[in-house]
N, C-alpha and C positions, 0 to 999 in steps of 0.2 A: 530799629533798622531805619536808616535814612532813605528817603525817597526823593528823587529829583523833582523839582517844581517845573512843569512845562509851561512856558509863557507863549502867548499867542502872537506877540509882536513880531512883525516881519521887517527886516531892514528895508528902507525905501531907497537906498543908494545903489541898488542893483537892477539889472535888466531882468525882470521877472514876469512870468505868466502864472496866474492864479485861477484855479478851477473852483467855482462855488455853486451854490444852489441856483443862483440867478444866471450863470453862464460862465464865460471866460473873460478875464481882464488882463490888461498889460500895464506894467508900471510906467509912471510918468518919465522916469529916467530912460527907459528903453525907447519910448515914443520920441522924446526930444533928441536923444543922442543919435538916432537913426533918421531924423528928419521925416517922421511919419505923421506929423500933426494934421496935415491936410488930406490924408488918405481917407477914402470913403468906405472901403470894403476889404474883406479878407477871403482868400481861398486856402483850403487845407489839403495836405498830402500825406499819404501813407508811405512808409519805406518798406518795400517787399522783403528786404534783407534784415530788417530789424523792427519787429512789431512794437517795441518799446520806445519808438520815436514818433513824434508828430511834427510834420513840417507845415509851414504856412508862409504866405506871401501877401503883401498889401497892395491894393488896387486903387487907382485914381478915381474910378467911378463906380457907382452902383450898377447892378443889373446883369453882370456876367453870370452865366448859368453855373450853379453850384456854389456861388460865393455868398457870404453873409455881410450884411451892412453893419458898420461900426456905430456904436452909440457914443455920442460926445458927453463926457462927464459933466455934472453940474458945476456951477461956479462955487468957489469956496467962500469963506466968511469975508475975505478982502474984496470980493467981487470979481476976482480973476478966475477964468475957467481952468480947471485942472487939466494937465496934459495927459493924464492917464486915459486909457481907452478900454471899452468893454463891448461885448456882444452877446446876444441871446444865442445859445448854441445847443438847444435841447435836442435837435435832430442828430447833430454830430455826436453828442455825448451818448445818446441812446444807441447809436450804431456801433460804437466802440466800447467793448466790455471794460477795458482798462480805464477809460475816462469815466464811465458810470461808477466803477468801484472807487476811484479817486474822489469823485464828487460826494460820495456817501461817507467819507472819512471825517469824523468829528474834529480831528486835530488839524488846525489850519496849516501848520508847517508841512504836513504831508501832502498838501494840495498846492504847494508853491514850487515852481521850477525855474531854474536859470535858463534864460534864452541864449542860444548860440547862433552864430551865422554859418551857413553852409558855404564852405570855401570854394566849391566848384560852381556855385551860382549865388552871387551875393544878394540876389533879390529874394532868396529863400532863407528863412530862419527856422530853427527847430528847437525842441526840448527833448531831453532824455527822461523817460519814466523808469521807475524801478518795477521789477516783477512784484505784484502785490496780491497774489492769490486770486486773480480775476476770474478764474474758472471755478465752478462749483458742482458738487454731485452729492446726493444723499448717500450715506454709507450703505444703505440697503440695496443700492443700485450699482455697487462697485463692479459686479460681473459684466456690466455693459461697457466698461472702460477697456480699451486695448492694453495688453500687457507691455507694449513698446513705449507707452507714454511715460516720460520721466521729467523730473524737475524738482521744484520745492513744493511743499504742501503743509497744510496745518489741519488739525482735527478740532472740531467743535462738538461740545456735548449738547444735551437737550435744551439747556438754557442759553446756548450761544456762546458759552465760555470757551476760549482757546485753551486746549489741554495738551497740545503737542505741536511742535514745528520740526519738520524733518526734510530730507532730500532723498532722491533715488527714484526707482520705478514705482509710480503711484499705486497701481493695483497690487503689485507683488508685496509691497510693504504693508498695505492695508489688510491683506489676507493672511498676514503672519498670525500664528495661533494665539499669542498673548493679546493681540490688539482687539480681538473680539470681546474681551472683558473690560475694555477701557471706557465703555459708554459713549463711543463715537456715534454721532448722529449725522454729521455733515463733514465733507472733505472739501477744502478750498485749495486750489493749486495753480501754479504757473508752469508752463512747459519750457524747459531749458535743456539743451542737448549736452553742453560741455560740463564735465565733472567739476572743473575748477570754478566755473560760474555758479554751479549749484551750491558748492561749499561756501562761496563768497556770500551769496544771497541768504542761505540758511543762517549763517553766522550774523548777518546784518539784521535779519528779522528777529532772531532770538535776542540780540543786543537791544533792539528797539523795544521789544516787549519788556525786557528787564528794566530799561530806563523808565518806562511808564508805569510799571506795576511793582517794582521793587523785588520781584522774584521771577524766575523762569516759569514757563508753562508747567503744569503739574507733572506730566510724564517726562518732560525734559529734565526736571529736577530729580525725579525718582530714578531715572535711568542713569543720570550723572552720579548720584550717590552710589548706586550699585556698581557702576564702572570703577569708581574710586575705591570702593571697598574690596573689589576683586584684585 
């Protein structure tokens, strides 16, 4: 069975934001193309209508309340200072569950996002995140979850292995009779209201799992076989 080799190399010819253990960084292309080389600080914004977006704006000076200072990257081997920029963003990352979840992803490609410009205010840039199961709950505590919460979810067993990726009402699906026998120890989920978006992201995450592991999660594979046989 062939398995795709996942490379860590990220194209440098794009406007990119990267989340890493050390903070947040911006590609040299983005900084140069938008004339941001001399900027000293950044402030960040939430989008109340879309929790999977992060906005930000660059400032000329340090010191504005709530902003973060920009770190100038070291000079390269030729002696020229790299135009890429970075910042320590521990407090910001810890405040937003999705940023914390992204930071913990060992695959670099999953921590890199294309930067876009907000057309209604050209001083604001933003990135779109994917729903990545940023909420979590022990399976034993499923009764504490409201029945109305729905979205995409995945089940982890006692060793932390992902054994199923699905969509729908989180509590209702978890309490189905057969699932009590699956060895589920933890549920990770993202809240999504629209059914077409749930389907889109369920298929996306199953496909990503298949790319990285060569097979679907255990119970996606078993259920698929049963459905085909029926």
